[in-house]
Structures are given as structure tokens and as C-alpha cells.
N, C-alpha and C positions, 0 to 999 in steps of 0.2 A: 769389156771395152764398150765405149759408146762410138759407134761407127757412123760416119756421116759422109755421104756422097751425093751432093745436091747442086742444083743450079737455080738461081733466082734472078730474074731481070727486074730491076726496080726503076720506077719513074718512066718518063717518056722515051721514045726511040732515041738512041744516041747516048743515053745515060749509062752508068756503069752496070755491070752484071756481077753477081756474086756466085762464085764457083768454088766449092769446098770439097775436098776429098781427103779425109784424115780420120784418125781415131784418137779418142781421149781415154786415158787410163781411169778405171774405176777406183774409188777410194783414194783419190789423189787430187791435188790442186793444179789446175792448168790456167795460165794467164794468156789471154788472146792479145796479141800485140799488132800494131799497124797504125798508119796515119789516120787522122780524122777524116770521116766521110767514107772510109773504106768498106763499111758494112758490119762492123763488130756488133753493134746493138741489134741489127737485123738478124745476124746469125744466132744470137742468144734467143731472140723471139721465135725463130724457126725451130730451134731445139725444143723450146717450151711448148710449141704448138699454137702460138698466137698468130703466126704467119705461116702459110703453106708454101713450100718451094714450087717452082714450075715443074720440076722433074727430079727424080732421084730417090734415095732411100736413106732412112735414119733408123738405127737399131740400138738398143741398149741390152747388152748380153744376148739372151735368146729372144727378147721381145722386139718386134718390129713396130716402131712408132709411126713411120711414114713410108708409104710405098706408092710412088707416083704412077707406076705402071698398073698397079692393082686398084688405084684410087682409094687407098686405105690411109686413114690418119687416126691414130689413137687420141682420144679426148685429153685435154689438158690435165684434168684432175686425175686421169688414169696413169699419167706419166710420173706422178709423185715428185713434181718439180716445185721448188721454191724459187721465187724471182724477186730480186732487189732492184727496183726500177730506179733509173737515174733521177727521176722527178719525184721519187718516194711513193706516189699514188696512195696516200693515206686516206682513210675515211673521215671526213670532217666531223661527223656526228658520233664518233666512237672515241672513248678515252684510250689512253695507252694500254690499260689492262684489257679493255674490251677488244682491242686489236689482236692481242695475243690469244684471248679466249675464243676468237673467231676460228683459230686453227687447232685448238686443243681444249679439252675440258679438264686437263690435268693441272690443278692449281699449284701443286708442288713444282712442276716443270715451269709454269708461268713465273713463279717466284725466282727460280733459278735463272731464267732468261733476264728478268728485270735486274738481278744482281750482276749477271754477266755484262749487261749494257750500262750498269751504274745508273739505273732509272727507277729504283725502288720508290724514291720520294715523289716521282712524277706519275705514278700509276693512275691517278684520277684526272690527269690533265687531258684536254683535247688538243689536236694538232696545232690549232691557231695559237695556243699558249706555249708552244715549244719553240726553241731556237732551231736554226737550220741543222746544226749538229745533232740535236736531240731528235729531230724528225728523221734524220738519216739513221741513227741508231735504232729507232723504232721500226723503220722499214726493214732493217736487218733482222731484228728480233721477230717481227711478224712472219718473215719468210721462214724462220727456223721453227716456229711454233708447231707446224704440222710434221716435224721431223722428216723433211724431204730426203729422198735418196740422192737427188741431184739438186744442187743449189747453184743458181745462175745469178751473178752479181754484176751490175752495170755501174761502174765508177762508184763503188760503195763507201769510200772513205774520204771523199773530197772535202767534206764540211767539218772534218775532225782535226783537232790540233794534234801535233806530232806525238805528245805523251799519251793522250787518250787513245789515239789510233794504235800505238804500240801495245798498250794494255789490252785493248779489245781484240786485236789479232792474236795475241798469245792465248787468250781464253778461247777464241774461236778454233784455234789449232787443236786444243784439247777436246773441245766438243766434236769437231769433225772426226777426230780419231776414235772417240768413244762410239759415235753414231755411225761410223763408216760412211761418211758423206762424201760424195763426189762433188767437186767444186770447179766451176768454170767462171772466170771473172775477167772483166774488162777494166783495166786501170792504167792511166797514164802516169800515175805516181809510183814511186818505189815503195814497196811494202815489205813487211817482215816475212811474207810468203815467198819472196823472190828466190831466196837461196835454196828452197825446197821444192819449188813448183816447176812444172813443165811449161814451156812457152810455145805457143802456136802463132806463127807470123801469118797474118791475113793480108792478101793483096787483091785488088780488083782485077776483073777481066773485062775487056771491051767487047 
């Protein structure tokens, strides 16, 4: 289990606070639900280690990732986390293939990812030459390149048409099963994961 018991005050005094006390199953998909501005993206970044909670504890299995009392925080790269950012966060000076090679030197796996994302013909293009949907798919593939144990996805399918989204999700399901990937995603859209995923409802605290 990924166990989270944290508090984080964001913004100036009087703004909302994030308080989470829950567990996420390993090797499963969990969708975080809640209204806009409730802190869903902040929670993903806290799990990844980009943001530190004000207090609390985060653990994955027997590994402690964050302990506020002991002032301990495991480094981002040590958490084996892949992150699909809402704004993609691609490197403008890297081609599609170079983005994937940044996470792995396994050329066979790179080719498998390009096929999964239907991007084989785009391997030599830079982000500026990609459409929004192509950039979004690249962001997903890049996060998968390092074979993360935990994949965090922030609105990962918004730029994809319905048919492509369905095909991609079905392939992702297979990959997640083979690699035993734990997935936590934020999505306001209905996805093909919904029938099989856990749902965590996030609310603010004042």
C-alpha cells in the first residue's frame, strides 16, 4: 500500500488547506476525484516529492518517503515515480525519440513505446512540430520510459480524441499489468479505467 497521512497549507492565510489520510492499493489504478482547485495536482506533486507537506508521513510498502517529524524526505529519483504533467513539460531541444532515451537505453523498449503511442513516424520531430495530442502522448511515453513503479498522471488524456484515447488506454492497461505499475491519476473525463479503478474523493479543509 501507499500510505499517506499529510497536511499542507497552500497560499496566504485564509486559503485552503490540504489534509489527506488514505491508502492507495499497489498494482492498481486509482482516480482522484474532486472539484477544481481542491488540490488534486498538489497531492500528486507531494507524492512525487516535488512539494513537501507541512507535516505527516508518506510510505510505499516498507519504504518511508516522507516523515515530517524526522525531517526525512526520500529524493524524487529514489521514489521510482513517473509523472505526466498537465502542461506536458517537454524538452524543446529533444526529439520524440530522445525524450524516451532520456529514461532508458533499451532501444527495443523505446520502439515498443512509440508503437504503443502510435508515434513511430514522429520519432525525429521536436515538440514544436507536434500537435497538442501528440505532445500529450509523448509526455505519457516519456513517463513510462524509466519503467516507474508508480505513475502519476495529471489530466493525461484531455487533448486526445475519443477513438485514440480508447486505443491508448487499452494498451496502457496491458503494460501496467505486465510491469505491475501502480497508477494514480487525476481526470475530469470518463476513461476506460473507470470500471476497474478505485476512486478517492478529495476535499479541502479550512
